C-alpha positions in Angstrom: -0.4 8.1 -3.1 -3.5 8.8 -1.0 -2.9 8.9 2.9 -3.8 6.0 5.2 -5.4 9.0 7.4 -7.6 10.2 4.3 -8.6 6.6 3.4 -9.7 6.3 6.9 -11.6 9.6 7.2 -13.4 8.8 3.9 -14.6 5.0 4.5 -15.5 6.2 8.0 -17.6 8.8 6.3 -19.4 6.3 3.8 -20.1 4.1 7.1 -21.6 7.0 8.6 -24.0 7.7 5.8 -24.8 3.9 4.9 -24.1 2.4 8.0 -21.8 -0.4 6.6 -18.5 -1.3 7.4 -15.8 -1.1 5.0 -11.9 -2.0 5.1 -9.2 -0.9 2.4 -6.1 -3.4 2.1 -3.5 -3.4 -0.5 -2.5 -5.6 -2.8 -0.7 -8.0 -0.7 -3.6 -8.2 2.2 -2.1 -5.4 4.3 -4.8 -3.5 6.2 -4.6 0.3 5.5 -8.0 1.4 7.0 -11.1 0.0 8.6 -14.2 0.4 10.2 -14.4 -3.1 11.5 -12.2 -6.3 12.6 -11.1 -7.5 9.3 -9.0 -10.5 10.8 -9.1 -13.5 8.8 -10.1 -11.6 5.4 -6.5 -10.7 4.5 -5.9 -14.0 3.0 -8.5 -14.2 0.8 -6.9 -10.8 -0.8 -4.0 -12.9 -2.9 -6.6 -15.0 -4.8 -8.8 -12.1 -5.0 -6.1 -10.1 -6.8 -4.7 -12.7 -8.8 -8.9 -13.7 -10.4 -9.9 -11.9 -13.3 -12.9 -10.8 -11.3 -13.5 -7.1 -10.2 -15.7 -7.9 -7.7 -16.5 -11.1 -5.5 -18.0 -12.2 -2.4 -15.9 -14.2 -0.2 -16.4 -15.4 3.5 -19.3 -12.9 3.9 -17.8 -9.5 2.4 -18.1 -8.0 -0.9 -14.4 -7.5 -2.5 -13.9 -4.6 -5.2 -10.7 -4.0 -6.8 -9.6 -0.3 -7.2 -7.4 0.6 -10.1 -4.8 3.7 -10.7 -5.4 3.7 -14.3 -4.8 -0.3 -15.2 -2.5 -0.7 -11.9 -4.4 -2.5 -9.1 -4.2 -0.3 -6.2 -6.6 -1.4 -3.3 -8.8 -3.8 -2.6 -12.3 -2.7 -0.9 -14.0 -5.4 1.5 -17.7 -4.3 2.2 -19.6 -6.2 5.3 -22.2 -8.1 3.8 -23.4 -10.1 1.0 -26.8 -8.7 -0.3 -27.9 -6.7 -3.0 -27.6 -3.2 -0.8 -24.2 -3.8 0.5 -23.1 -4.5 -3.3 -24.3 -1.0 -4.5 -22.9 0.7 -1.5 -19.5 -1.1 -1.8 -19.5 -0.1 -6.0 -20.1 3.6 -4.7 -17.1 3.6 -2.1 -15.0 2.2 -4.4 -16.2 4.6 -7.2 -15.5 7.5 -4.4 -11.9 6.1 -3.7 -11.3 5.8 -7.5 -11.9 9.3 -7.8 -9.4 10.3 -5.1 -6.9 8.8 -6.7 -7.4 10.5 -9.5 -7.4 13.8 -7.8 -5.0 13.1 -5.6 -2.6 12.0 -8.6 -3.5 15.5 -10.5 -2.5 17.3 -7.8 1.0 15.2 -7.1 1.4 16.1 -11.1 0.8 20.0 -10.5 2.9 19.6 -7.5 5.9 18.4 -9.4 5.0 21.1 -12.2 4.9 24.0 -10.2 7.9 22.8 -8.4 9.9 22.2 -11.6 9.0 26.0 -12.4 10.1 27.5 -9.6 13.4 25.7 -9.9 13.9 26.7 -13.6 13.9 23.2 -14.8 12.1 23.1 -17.6 12.0 24.0 -21.4 9.9 26.9 -22.0 8.0 24.3 -24.9 7.4 22.3 -21.8 6.3 25.1 -19.8 2.8 25.9 -21.8 2.1 22.2 -22.8 2.5 20.9 -19.3 0.3 24.0 -17.9 -2.4 23.1 -20.7 -2.5 19.6 -19.8 -2.7 20.4 -15.8 -5.5 23.0 -16.9 -3.1 26.0 -15.4 -3.9 29.3 -16.6 -0.9 30.5 -18.3 -1.4 33.9 -18.4 -3.0 35.2 -15.0 -1.0 37.7 -12.5 0.7 35.7 -9.5 3.3 36.2 -6.8 5.4 34.0 -4.9 5.3 34.7 -0.9 8.3 32.0 0.8 7.3 31.0 4.6 9.9 30.1 6.8 9.5 28.9 10.5 11.8 28.0 13.2 10.9 24.1 12.6 12.2 21.8 9.4 9.2 21.0 7.2 7.6 17.3 7.0 4.7 16.2 4.7 2.6 16.7 7.9 3.3 20.2 8.1 3.0 20.8 4.6 -0.3 19.5 4.8 -1.3 21.4 7.7 -0.2 24.9 5.8 -2.2 23.4 2.7 -5.6 23.2 5.0 -4.8 26.7 6.4 -3.8 28.9 3.6 -5.7 26.4 1.0 -8.6 28.8 0.7 -8.4 29.4 -3.3 -8.1 26.5 -5.3 -5.9 28.0 -8.0 -3.3 28.7 -5.7 -0.4 26.3 -5.1 1.6 25.6 -1.8 4.4 23.3 -2.0 8.3 22.9 -0.7 11.5 22.5 -2.6 13.4 22.0 0.6 12.9 20.9 4.2 13.0 24.5 5.4 10.4 26.7 3.4 7.1 26.4 2.5 6.1 28.4 -1.2 2.8 29.9 -1.9 2.0 30.7 -5.4 -0.9 33.1 -5.4 -3.0 33.8 -7.9 -4.2 37.7 -7.8 -6.6 39.4 -9.3 -6.1 42.6 -12.0 -6.7 45.0 -9.0 -4.2 43.7 -6.5 -0.6 45.5 -6.3 1.8 46.4 -3.4 -0.9 47.3 -0.9 -2.6 43.8 -1.0 0.2 41.7 -1.1 1.1 43.3 2.1 -2.3 42.4 3.5 -2.1 39.2 2.2 1.5 38.5 3.7 0.1 39.5 7.2 -3.1 37.7 6.7 -1.3 34.5 6.3 1.1 35.0 9.6 -1.7 35.7 11.9 -3.3 32.4 10.3 -0.2 30.5 10.8 0.4 31.8 14.2 -3.2 31.1 15.4 -3.7 28.1 14.0 -0.2 26.2 13.3 1.1 27.0 16.7 4.5 28.3 15.5 6.6 30.3 17.2 8.7 32.3 14.7 7.6 32.9 11.2 9.1 34.9 8.7 7.8 35.7 5.2 9.3 36.9 2.1 7.6 37.7 -1.2 8.5 38.6 -4.7 6.9 41.1 -7.5 4.0 40.4 -9.1 4.3 38.7 -12.5 1.7 38.4 -15.5 3.0 35.2 -17.3 3.7 31.8 -16.0 7.1 31.6 -17.4 8.0 34.4 -14.8 6.9 32.5 -11.7 10.7 31.4 -11.2 11.5 35.2 -11.0 9.3 36.1 -8.3 10.5 32.9 -6.5 14.2 34.1 -6.9 12.7 37.7 -5.6 11.2 36.2 -3.1 14.0 33.8 -1.5 16.4 36.9 -1.9 14.2 39.1 0.3 14.5 36.5 2.8 17.9 36.1 3.1 18.9 40.3 2.7 15.9 40.3 5.4 17.6 38.4 7.6 20.8 40.5 7.6 19.3 44.3 7.1 15.7 44.0 8.4 16.1 41.5 11.0 13.6 43.0 13.3 10.9 42.7 10.3 8.7 39.4 10.0 7.6 40.3 6.4 10.0 41.2 3.7 9.0 42.6 0.3 11.9 42.7 -2.4 10.6 45.9 -3.3 11.9 47.1 -0.1 15.2 45.7 -0.2 17.1 49.2 -1.3 20.7 49.3 -1.3 20.7 46.2 1.3 20.2 43.8 -2.5 23.0 45.5 -3.8 25.4 45.2 -0.8 24.4 41.2 -0.6 25.6 40.6 -4.1 29.1 41.5 -3.3 32.0 39.7 -2.4 33.5 39.2 0.7 37.0 40.3 -0.7 36.0 43.7 -2.3 33.4 44.9 1.3 36.9 44.2 3.1 39.1 46.2 0.9 35.8 49.1 0.9 35.6 48.8 4.9 39.9 49.0 4.6 40.1 51.9 2.4 37.2 54.1 4.2 38.4 53.6 7.6 42.1 52.3 7.4 41.5 49.0 8.9 39.2 50.5 11.6 35.7 49.1 11.4 32.8 50.8 12.2 31.5 48.2 14.4 34.2 49.0 17.1 33.1 52.1 18.4 31.5 52.5 21.9 28.0 51.7 22.2 27.1 55.5 22.8 28.5 56.1 19.6 26.8 53.7 17.4 23.4 54.9 19.1 24.2 58.6 18.1 25.0 57.3 14.6 21.9 55.3 14.3 19.6 57.9 15.4 21.2 60.8 13.5 20.3 58.7 10.4 16.7 57.6 11.6 16.2 61.4 11.8 17.3 62.3 8.4 20.7 64.0 9.4 18.6 66.6 11.4 20.6 67.7 14.5 18.2 69.1 16.4 15.3 66.5 16.1 18.2 63.7 17.1 19.3 65.7 20.3 16.0 65.8 21.4 15.3 62.1 21.0 18.4 61.2 22.8 17.9 63.8 25.9 21.1 65.5 24.9 22.0 69.2 24.3 22.8 70.2 20.5 26.2 71.2 21.6 26.8 67.7 23.0 25.8 66.3 19.9 27.6 68.4 18.0 30.9 67.8 19.9 30.2 63.6 19.3 29.8 64.4 15.6 32.9 66.1 15.5 35.1 63.3 17.7 33.6 61.0 15.2 34.6 63.4 12.1 38.1 63.3 13.9 38.8 59.3 14.2 36.8 58.8 10.7 37.7 61.7 8.4 33.7 61.7 7.6 31.4 64.4 8.5 27.7 62.6 9.0 26.3 66.1 9.0 27.9 66.2 4.7 25.4 64.0 2.5 28.0 62.2 0.8 29.9 61.3 3.9 26.9 59.9 5.8 26.2 57.9 3.0 29.8 56.5 2.9 29.3 55.5 6.4 25.8 54.2 6.1 27.0 51.6 3.6 29.9 51.0 5.6 27.6 49.7 8.3 25.6 48.0 6.2 28.5 46.4 4.6 29.8 45.2 7.9 26.7 43.7 9.0 26.8 41.4 5.7 30.6 40.3 6.3 29.6 39.3 10.1 26.4 37.8 8.8 28.1 35.5 5.8 31.1 34.8 8.2 28.3 33.2 10.8 27.3 30.9 8.3 30.6 29.3 8.1 30.4 28.3 11.5 
């Protein structure tokens, strides 16, 4: 359960304090971590494991058993035979035993959080298990999902935990190989503005320290009870997916900012095709030339303001009016009329959504 690297760091730290060498082996005599050459001693592990003694001096070394509850997990060797080595060895065994307990608790908490996010727990189980694991049930939390260009492994997850795990009551986990999930505990005063800053800080930390090339972060809404954490997770996941379609220029997307894109994302493709066919009589809005599309997008950006749009496009007002008239003749929609503009804007978003969904099929 504890990685060999953590065991190695632990015994190296203990050696630095006590100046005594240590070696950690599994119950079959395989070396897991060591600060000295323990060759020839592994053969003595099996007889020691089978003996009733918890500690023993063998071939000039103190041997100690380390248990995970009732199961023997490791054998610790301390180099030396005197009383000082025995005492330090007992302390080292206790330290590794404590690490086992801590990592087991974190493993249990990690499993609980994963099942909580995926809605795999009954309501009564949520509160019972949260109580046993000493997790507060009535505090404000929010879910952040971090997506990078690389698939995740245990080392990457541990790296993100080290970078972002500044608050002990936050949980950092993963339910698949692509995304890392941060269950963030909030204070009473935290709101949307603070969430945006938290996401920006995570982005900066990961880019500066983690060396990731491209990162996207999405987050859900704030929830006040542990049973609602899965709701914030689903919202964050939706924000991540919808953001790729309609806000691809943004690295950080909040569920509350999805707008009409959230509705379009939930439409079935056949209904979308029917809508485009009815509005444009079989012609797709993305078939317009680049000049027309640029004009349309800039007109929307400027809230249907003809004067401001013509100024930003560096064209005469009459030229813009001519383009809008031409568009009206080909589509039957006048973008200067609010209702027609809404229809056209939705149509552009629907086409974008359809193209994205088609790309996933290949």
